[in-house]
N, C-alpha and C positions, 0 to 999 in steps of 0.2 A: 504493501500500498504508502502510496506515494505521502509524503509528510504534509501532516495537515497545515493550513493555511490561514492565516489572521486575518479574521476580519469584522468590521463591527458589529455588536451582538443588537439583539432586540429581546426584550423579557415576555413572557404572555401576556402581563398585566398592562405592559406598555402598547400593545398592538391598538386598542379601539380608538387613543388617541392620535396615535400616528395612521390610522385609519381615515380617521374623520379630517386630518392634518392634509391627508392624499389625494383625499376627493376636492377639497377646496381647492387646488392646484390643478385636477386634472377632468374638474365637471365639463368643461366648454368642450374639451377636445375628444372626449369618449363619447358612446351613445349609453345612456341608461336604456339596458337591454330588456325586452319584457319575460315579464314573467308570468308564464299563460299555464292554467289547466289542460293537462291532456288527459281526455274521456277514453282514450282506449286506454292506456297503462292504469288508470285509477280503475276502469273496470274489469281490469284482467289481477289485479293485486288484492282489488279491494281498500286500496290508499287513496287518498286524496293528493294526487301527483301533479307537481308542480314544476315545469320545465323552465330553466335560465336560460336564456337561449343567447348566450355569448358566440355563437355561430354566425348571430347579426352584429357582433361588434364590428367596431373598426379596425382594419387588417383582418377580420373574420376569425378574430381569436381573443380571449381573455388577455394574453401576454399582452397588448397594447395597453392594458390600466398601468401594470409597472414599469414597463420602457419608458412610458412617456412621463411619470410622475421621477424615474429618475434621470431623465435628461432634463426634463423643468427645473429640477433643483441642482443642477450642477453649477459650482459657483463661475465667477465670472473668469477666473484663471482658467477652470477645467475647458471651460467651453472653447477656449481658444488652440484644446488641444484634440488630436483626434480621438476616438472611439473607437474601443474592439470590443468585441462579443463572440460568445459562443453559442451556436445553437444546433437544432435539432430542423430550426425551419421559422415555427410561429412568433419565438420570441426575437430571432435576427429581421424577420418582417416588421415588427413592432418596432425595434430598436431604428430600422432604416424610417419606417413612418415619422416616429420621434424627431431622427432628422431633420427629415425633411421642414419639421415645422419652425426649427431653430435655424436651418441654413450651414449647421454642423456637416461634418467629414466623419465617415467609420470605414473599418472592415469585420466584416461578418464571417468569422469562421465556422464552416458546417462539416458533417464529418461526412466521408465519401457516400454514404449511405443516406443522404438526406435525400426528402423528397424532391422529384428536379419540379414541381409547380411551385413549391416554398423558395428552391433555389433563384428560381425566374423570380418571384416576385418583389424578392430583397434586391436585384440587379435594376430592377425597373423602377424601387423608389430610388435607388442613387446609389446605393452603396455596395461597394466593393465586396467580393465573395472570395472566399479562398480556404480550399479544402485542407485536410488533418485528422488523419485517423478513423476509426473505423468505430467507435463509440463515443458518445457525445461525452464522458466523465474524460477520455483523452484528450479531447476537444477541447474541453476547457479548461483542466491545467495546463495545458501548451497556449492557449489564447491568452491565460493571464500571466503568464510567463513573461510572453511577446508583448504585453502591454506595460509591463514593469521594466520590460530592458530595453523598449523605444520611448517613455516616458510619455504612453496615452493613458489614456481612462479604461479602465474593464469595467465593463455592465453584464453584471452574472446573471442569467436567467432566473435564478434564484434565491442565490445565496448571499443577499443583501437587504438590510431592513428598509431601503425604499423600496427595492422592489418588492417586499412582503406586505407593506403597508398600501401598496397602488395594487395589488392582487386583493386584497382584503377589502376595497372596495364595493368589489361585487357582493360580499355579505353584508354591507353597509345597505345595500340594494334591495337586497334580500327582505332583511328585515323593516325597510320602509313599505317594501310593495305587498305585503302579506300581515296575517297577523301571526298567530302559534306557527313555529315551523318544529315539527317533532324528529326527523331525520334529514341531513345533507349526504349525499352520494357525489363525492368528485373524484375524478382521475388523479394517480400520485404520480409524478415523475421524481423530479427534485424536489417538491415538499411547498413550493412559493405558493401557489393558491390556495391550497389547504390551510397551509398554516394562518394566513391572512385572514380567510373569510373564517375560520373555526374559530381563533379568536377573537377576530369582534363579534361574531355571532353567540359564542357564549356568554360574552359579556353583558348582553340584552336580553338573552333568552338561555338560562343556565342548564335548563334540562333539554337542551337538544342532543341529539347524538348524531356525531359525526362518523363517516365512513369512508374510507380510503380505497381507491378500487387500482388494480395494476393488471397487467397480462402475466399471465403466468411464463410466458416465456421473456419476462426482461422485468421482474421484479425488485429493484435495486433498494427502494427505503424501505420494502415489508422486511425483506433479508436483514436488510441493518437493525431494524427495529428488532427483529427476531434474537438477533445475535448480539445485541447490547451497544455494536459500535458500528462505525461505517463500515461496510465490507465492498469488495467487489463481487460481484455475479456477473458470470459467462452470459452475456446477450445470445437471444436467438432472433431471429425476425420476426416482427408483430407487425400488425396492423394502428396497433397504439403506438407509433411513431413519434406522436407529442410528448408522448410519456416516459421516451427509450432512454435508457442509458444510464450509467454509473452515477453515483452523488458524491460529490467534489469532497475530499478529505477536509475536516475541520465544519463543515455545512451547519451553521445554524439553522435550518431546519431540519436537522436531524432529532433535537432536544425538542422542539416545537410541535412536531410531527408524534413525538414519545408521550408528548403530553397532551396534546389534542384530541386525536384520533382516536377513537371509541373502538372503530370493529375495523378489520380488513379483508378484502375480498381478492382474491387471485381468480383470473376469470380466463379462460382459453381461448384459441383464437376461432374458433367456431362459434364460441358464444357472443366473441365480439361481433363477429359478422350478422348473427342472426340478429343481435339487438339493432345492428345497422339499419338492418333490412325491415325491423318492423316502423325504426323511427322515422326512415324514407316513406313508407309506405303509407305510414298512419298520419304522420303530422306533415309528410308533403314537403319536406326541408332536407337539405343536405348538412350532411357532418362529417366529422374525421373519427378515425380509430379510438383516439383518447375519450372523445365523448362515447362513443360506442361502449368505452371500459366502463364510465359509469353507469350507464344504462343496465350492464350486463351484469354489472357487480348487486345492483339492485334487485333483478330478473331473478339472479341466481338465491340472491338471501330470502326472497321473499317468496321463493318455491322452499327453499328449507327451515322457515319459519314464518309460516303466512300470517299466524295471528300475531304476528309482532307487529306488524301496519296497518291492521283491521280501522279506519276511520281516523286513520294518522296523516298528518301534514307531512309529506316525504317530496324533500328539494332534489330534483336530477340537475347538476350542471353541465349544460351542452358546451361544451368548454370550446368548439371550435368548427371549423367549416370546411377548411383547407384538405383536400384529399384528392390524389392525382386521379386522371381519369384510369390507369393501371390499376389503382387499387379498390376504385368505386367498380370497376370491371368484375374483376375478383370476388368484391363484397357481393355483387348481383348476382 
């Protein structure tokens, strides 16, 4: 395991204040995405299922929240320097979009396995794309080192208090859009989304239960929580490319996930694909594999413990819409 990297931390109790501050910064630059009831998933499970449609977010992914917050809160000196980031795609698109708002320059390092449609969108927004490694964890370590060696600003996809606070604005919106929420299911990669969202929602609705969903083929955060420390996981190909890859050594999201996530659900590629088909057929919208993981996780747990969700309010985070035509064909 590579040596842990020192990163500014954030405590669970600090998240609600940080999220509210982040929302004041980004509210005019992101979409307040809909929270809508799904008749199909509600009838199927006996729960009142609400879909948080981040597939309708600017850049078609929740990642815009954290990246825009980080970029808009850079100091004057930091804004004069180029930005470096690492991404499997969505975060890179979000950083490129954020830089387009400020006129900044940046390089996005992506794994060689990155989705072509996401790579093309990064380029279209004006950022330079460079490839390194086959796993996002390797790419992140390389990109952080590159930034340090060249005096550039590194923006982590998840391992940064500003990113976590920005992603947590999703939870702030959910709380404002509905009454009681009993359960929330979200895909977990590096843990920024679920850390910020859970940290905020648990402060205003202490009884909520948070479920983290990951593909069986690449469950890096789950295996780390299971081991009690950040561990390396041999990744296998997964439809959930947005959550794929390892967790950076010393990631502050590790302790947050260990504290805030109540349930973990691992889902197979078949379960992810089936969930995606159900969503496309019944909700008539596109989604990516990571969003399919959250739906699949809920359906799997609901089939195992059906009484757990009866008449409960369940939020499923549809975290993004960016899917390549090849991946979509394989799902359908």
